[in-house]
ROTI-398093 format. One record per residue (C-alpha): residue in one letter; y, x, z. Coordinates in steps of 0.001 Angstrom, whole numbers. Layout:
<atoms>
- a | Y | X | Z
...
</atoms>
This chain:
<atoms>
- x | -88 | -47 | 56
- x | 3440 | 1360 | -865
- x | 5450 | 2783 | 2132
- x | 8945 | 837 | 2158
- x | 12484 | 2001 | 3633
- x | 14976 | -844 | 4281
- x | 18224 | 565 | 4329
- x | 21178 | -2326 | 6295
- x | 24393 | -877 | 5737
- x | 27863 | -1726 | 7941
- x | 29439 | -4984 | 7277
- x | 30964 | -6858 | 10029
- x | 30082 | -10484 | 10401
- x | 30206 | -11084 | 6698
- x | 28078 | -8253 | 6388
- x | 25241 | -9726 | 8294
- x | 25075 | -12780 | 6195
- x | 25096 | -11052 | 3242
- x | 22224 | -8849 | 4724
- x | 20423 | -12609 | 5197
- x | 21189 | -13656 | 1780
- x | 19544 | -10391 | 334
- x | 16855 | -10707 | 2574
- x | 15764 | -14128 | 2010
- x | 16191 | -13420 | -2252
- x | 14046 | -10582 | -1958
- x | 11104 | -12953 | -126
- x | 11791 | -15908 | -2265
- x | 12208 | -13792 | -5354
- x | 9515 | -11239 | -4884
- x | 7484 | -12770 | -2221
- x | 8285 | -9337 | -20
- x | 9188 | -9921 | 3903
- x | 11529 | -7535 | 5276
- x | 9178 | -7560 | 8601
- x | 6733 | -5697 | 6749
- x | 9098 | -2410 | 6020
- x | 7543 | 868 | 7327
- x | 10890 | 1913 | 8350
- x | 14747 | 135 | 9274
- x | 17568 | 2264 | 9014
- x | 20469 | -99 | 10581
- x | 24553 | 871 | 10745
- x | 26796 | -1524 | 12489
- x | 26229 | -4957 | 10862
- x | 22903 | -3508 | 9573
- x | 21984 | -2482 | 12794
- x | 22055 | -5780 | 14202
- x | 20446 | -7225 | 11207
- x | 17708 | -4862 | 11404
- x | 16950 | -5589 | 15182
- x | 16631 | -9227 | 14550
- x | 14024 | -8453 | 11658
- x | 12119 | -6165 | 14319
- x | 11878 | -8736 | 16661
- x | 10236 | -11158 | 13945
- x | 12790 | -13541 | 13007
- x | 11917 | -14108 | 9227
- x | 14078 | -14201 | 6374
- x | 14221 | -17594 | 6373
- x | 15064 | -18074 | 9596
- x | 17802 | -15581 | 9433
- x | 19260 | -17483 | 7082
- x | 18687 | -20841 | 9281
- x | 20590 | -19251 | 11765
- x | 23659 | -18271 | 9910
- x | 23924 | -21320 | 8072
- x | 23312 | -23749 | 10934
- x | 19707 | -25285 | 9918
- x | 16810 | -25911 | 11731
- x | 14659 | -22811 | 12232
- x | 10696 | -22471 | 12224
- x | 9095 | -22729 | 15613
- x | 9101 | -19175 | 15911
- x | 12537 | -18609 | 15010
- x | 13304 | -20940 | 17521
- x | 11690 | -19241 | 20245
- x | 13329 | -15871 | 19294
- x | 16858 | -17442 | 19130
- x | 16053 | -19303 | 22304
- x | 16064 | -15934 | 24165
- x | 19685 | -15018 | 22938
- x | 22162 | -15152 | 25949
- x | 25786 | -16501 | 25897
- x | 28299 | -14592 | 24024
- x | 31320 | -13723 | 26032
- x | 35002 | -13703 | 24226
- x | 34811 | -10650 | 21824
- x | 38047 | -11170 | 20368
- x | 40228 | -10351 | 23332
- x | 41163 | -7116 | 24571
- x | 41120 | -6089 | 28138
- x | 43578 | -3233 | 30031
- x | 46666 | -1295 | 28592
- x | 46884 | -66 | 25649
- x | 46287 | 4248 | 24877
- x | 47433 | 6647 | 22776
- x | 45638 | 8275 | 20301
- x | 43567 | 11366 | 21479
- x | 42880 | 14805 | 19889
- x | 39670 | 15842 | 18771
- x | 37641 | 17196 | 21673
- x | 36472 | 20898 | 22014
- x | 33062 | 20503 | 20318
- x | 34526 | 18627 | 17467
- x | 37213 | 21142 | 17471
- x | 34681 | 24219 | 17146
- x | 32737 | 22360 | 14105
- x | 36011 | 21977 | 12349
- x | 36623 | 25631 | 12812
- x | 33211 | 26854 | 12123
- x | 31601 | 24236 | 9575
- x | 34495 | 21969 | 8575
- x | 32414 | 21091 | 5274
- x | 29949 | 18987 | 7822
- x | 32869 | 16878 | 9305
- x | 33982 | 13933 | 7181
- x | 37742 | 12903 | 7576
- x | 36662 | 9286 | 8399
- x | 34820 | 10890 | 11281
- x | 37671 | 12837 | 12658
- x | 39858 | 9569 | 12585
- x | 37267 | 7323 | 13948
- x | 36837 | 9689 | 17193
- x | 40333 | 10299 | 17458
- x | 41484 | 6614 | 17759
- x | 42680 | 5357 | 20958
- x | 39542 | 3687 | 22651
- x | 38843 | -46 | 21651
- x | 39471 | -2301 | 24492
- x | 37199 | -5059 | 23849
- x | 34223 | -4626 | 25845
- x | 31012 | -4426 | 23893
- x | 29101 | -6074 | 26429
- x | 30626 | -9416 | 25525
- x | 27902 | -9670 | 23029
- x | 25531 | -7050 | 23442
- x | 24478 | -8495 | 26793
- x | 23521 | -11623 | 24864
- x | 21417 | -9770 | 22863
- x | 19680 | -8066 | 25305
- x | 17491 | -11570 | 25966
- x | 16492 | -11065 | 22507
- x | 15357 | -7790 | 22052
- x | 14727 | -7021 | 25537
- x | 14627 | -3507 | 27522
- x | 12758 | -1291 | 25265
- x | 12177 | -347 | 21605
- x | 10271 | -2090 | 18727
- x | 6823 | -313 | 18000
- x | 7932 | -576 | 14093
- x | 10018 | 2357 | 12987
- x | 13982 | 1301 | 13508
- x | 16508 | 3893 | 13264
- x | 19850 | 2830 | 14619
- x | 23181 | 5176 | 13434
- x | 26025 | 5825 | 15414
- x | 28542 | 8580 | 15872
- x | 29025 | 10593 | 19005
- x | 32866 | 11205 | 20337
- x | 32464 | 14167 | 21676
- x | 31236 | 16291 | 18371
- x | 31470 | 13628 | 15602
- x | 27671 | 14159 | 15137
- x | 25905 | 11196 | 13519
- x | 22734 | 10156 | 16203
- x | 20047 | 8270 | 15153
- x | 18443 | 5969 | 17894
- x | 14987 | 5481 | 17719
- x | 14140 | 8772 | 16108
- x | 12320 | 11321 | 17595
- x | 14213 | 13513 | 19389
- x | 17345 | 11358 | 19996
- x | 18609 | 10137 | 23189
- x | 16650 | 7572 | 24882
- x | 17973 | 3600 | 25039
- x | 17278 | 365 | 25120
- x | 17866 | -1278 | 21588
- x | 20580 | -3575 | 22209
- x | 22492 | -745 | 23432
- x | 21906 | 1056 | 20602
- x | 23305 | -1430 | 18240
- x | 26430 | -1825 | 20590
- x | 26803 | 1607 | 20417
- x | 26430 | 1510 | 15979
- x | 28694 | -1066 | 16213
- x | 31841 | -74 | 18281
- x | 34368 | -309 | 15652
- x | 36817 | 2392 | 16735
- x | 39938 | 1380 | 18112
- x | 38620 | -2023 | 18804
- x | 35451 | -1758 | 20699
- x | 35120 | 478 | 23720
- x | 32691 | 3269 | 23172
- x | 29251 | 3010 | 24410
- x | 27862 | 5217 | 26879
- x | 24168 | 6666 | 26366
- x | 22885 | 9322 | 28340
- x | 26381 | 10400 | 29585
- x | 28121 | 10762 | 25754
- x | 30111 | 8296 | 24000
- x | 29308 | 6519 | 20569
- x | 31258 | 4679 | 18519
- x | 29991 | 2888 | 14896
- x | 27747 | 4854 | 12703
- x | 29680 | 3852 | 9667
- x | 32338 | 6470 | 10823
- x | 29835 | 8550 | 9311
- x | 28382 | 6288 | 5978
- x | 27921 | 2747 | 5745
- x | 24544 | 3301 | 4860
- x | 23162 | 6532 | 5570
- x | 20543 | 6191 | 3227
- x | 19837 | 9810 | 3023
- x | 17906 | 9565 | 6517
- x | 14822 | 8484 | 5036
- x | 14237 | 11664 | 2579
- x | 12092 | 13376 | 4877
- x | 10048 | 10252 | 5054
- x | 9346 | 10311 | 1538
- x | 8606 | 6430 | 925
- x | 7440 | 5016 | -2332
- x | 10573 | 3029 | -2380
- x | 13781 | 2458 | -735
- x | 15688 | -754 | -697
- x | 19371 | -661 | 433
- x | 21590 | -3831 | 1386
- x | 25304 | -2407 | 1417
- x | 27772 | -5325 | 2255
- x | 30876 | -2861 | 2304
- x | 30614 | -880 | -1297
- x | 30625 | -3310 | -4727
- x | 28582 | -3763 | -7857
- x | 29707 | -1666 | -10867
- x | 30208 | -5141 | -12505
- x | 33070 | -6249 | -9767
- x | 35067 | -3233 | -9824
- x | 38501 | -3863 | -10148
- x | 42244 | -2383 | -9732
- x | 43384 | -3681 | -6495
- x | 43597 | -2645 | -2828
- x | 40572 | -4374 | -1503
- x | 38481 | -2256 | -4335
- x | 39606 | 885 | -3572
- x | 38261 | 578 | 68
- x | 35246 | -613 | -1164
- x | 35333 | 2165 | -4085
- x | 35086 | 4699 | -1254
- x | 31735 | 3488 | 86
- x | 30353 | 2800 | -3187
- x | 30832 | 6463 | -3446
- x | 29493 | 7491 | -723
- x | 26262 | 5324 | -1424
- x | 25966 | 7051 | -4514
- x | 25662 | 10264 | -3108
- x | 23463 | 9399 | -1147
- x | 21111 | 7649 | -3668
- x | 21453 | 10677 | -6028
- x | 19743 | 12740 | -3007
- x | 17087 | 10133 | -2869
- x | 16520 | 10263 | -6605
- x | 16631 | 13803 | -6680
- x | 13828 | 14046 | -4221
- x | 11793 | 11784 | -6372
- x | 12066 | 8544 | -4265
- x | 13116 | 5121 | -6201
- x | 16043 | 3348 | -5011
- x | 17536 | -175 | -5589
- x | 20582 | -1033 | -4075
- x | 22016 | -4481 | -3501
- x | 26067 | -4370 | -3441
- x | 28232 | -7216 | -3637
- x | 28975 | -8811 | -6917
- x | 32282 | -10244 | -7931
- x | 31570 | -13699 | -6682
- x | 29854 | -12106 | -3018
- x | 33263 | -10619 | -3113
- x | 34943 | -13968 | -3450
- x | 32812 | -15421 | -385
- x | 33115 | -12643 | 1638
- x | 36813 | -12737 | 1437
- x | 39353 | -9891 | 2893
- x | 37989 | -9629 | 6561
- x | 34570 | -8617 | 7541
- x | 35219 | -10274 | 10970
- x | 36212 | -13608 | 9806
- x | 34206 | -16118 | 11329
- x | 33026 | -19373 | 9841
- x | 32200 | -17918 | 5832
- x | 28547 | -17269 | 7001
- x | 26817 | -20101 | 5053
- x | 29030 | -19353 | 1335
- x | 28287 | -15875 | 2255
- x | 24555 | -16426 | 2553
- x | 24137 | -18801 | -265
- x | 26107 | -16617 | -2893
- x | 24349 | -13218 | -1894
- x | 21021 | -15421 | -2133
- x | 21844 | -16404 | -5637
- x | 23148 | -12926 | -6683
- x | 19356 | -11511 | -5387
- x | 17732 | -13682 | -7352
- x | 19257 | -13549 | -10134
- x | 19069 | -9476 | -9598
- x | 15509 | -9191 | -9041
- x | 14688 | -11421 | -12182
- x | 16360 | -8421 | -14412
- x | 13268 | -6780 | -15970
- x | 14657 | -3382 | -15330
- x | 15277 | -4207 | -11630
- x | 11795 | -5866 | -11589
- x | 10167 | -2634 | -12489
- x | 11442 | -268 | -9621
- x | 10787 | -3191 | -7431
- x | 6792 | -2802 | -8741
- x | 5730 | -1430 | -5584
- x | 6500 | -3888 | -3441
- x | 5107 | -6883 | -5820
- x | 1924 | -5084 | -6579
</atoms>
């Protein structure tokens, strides 16, 4: 049986809805269930989506949860463990000034500057966010429990002290529970407070990469499937400020995809089409757009997997 790695990228609330539509489209269009992935790599919104996949939420139930439809009995059992979320929109405490890079990061910048991305330096230098991540991770604890899933799940975050990417769930990473790791991966710099794990502070994994797809290369999967809500499909490129931001993430992903393909690993990446972009709007943290984003991503995915050239690339999971 083919070894499949699933990469779920950053993207806020609309990104989670995009992931749900993509995974449901793969399930209905190809008969592939994301729960069977041999490895899941999640960043920010993708960390949350990956956590729900690993606790057993089916693609159909993922759609039902985000669109307000009835779930299966198993989906109801899983979501019944979700605690009550707090107010994650309201900052707590006084504003603070930007902070200079820490000594360990300055040392990296002085000795190996090519290893440190500008967005990483910016992210760890912003004033600490004032919204406690516990406002929503405490609720997630009820679903994920105190440990880590048996199936491979890697959650990406960036360590504030030195700007290093840290992959929770991978051998050698600091030990923590899944909900806390998801909170670290989703701690948007300047908005959420950094999450402390084993005496170090962590922020959003997208401060390094919105996808982190290159991590799977040593695992040598037969196929990598990427869902990347923050980038943009070639067909949706346009000359506007919103596209400029998405183009940065598209270029980052393209670099990772080239590295994978150079290593002989096939990749299929799902990025927002023009219709997806319209559905998602300009605010990745907008509430109330779940249904339209899910439905559009589902439709886009079904149409894409029906294309012969894409079907050939995905043959490993349909055999």
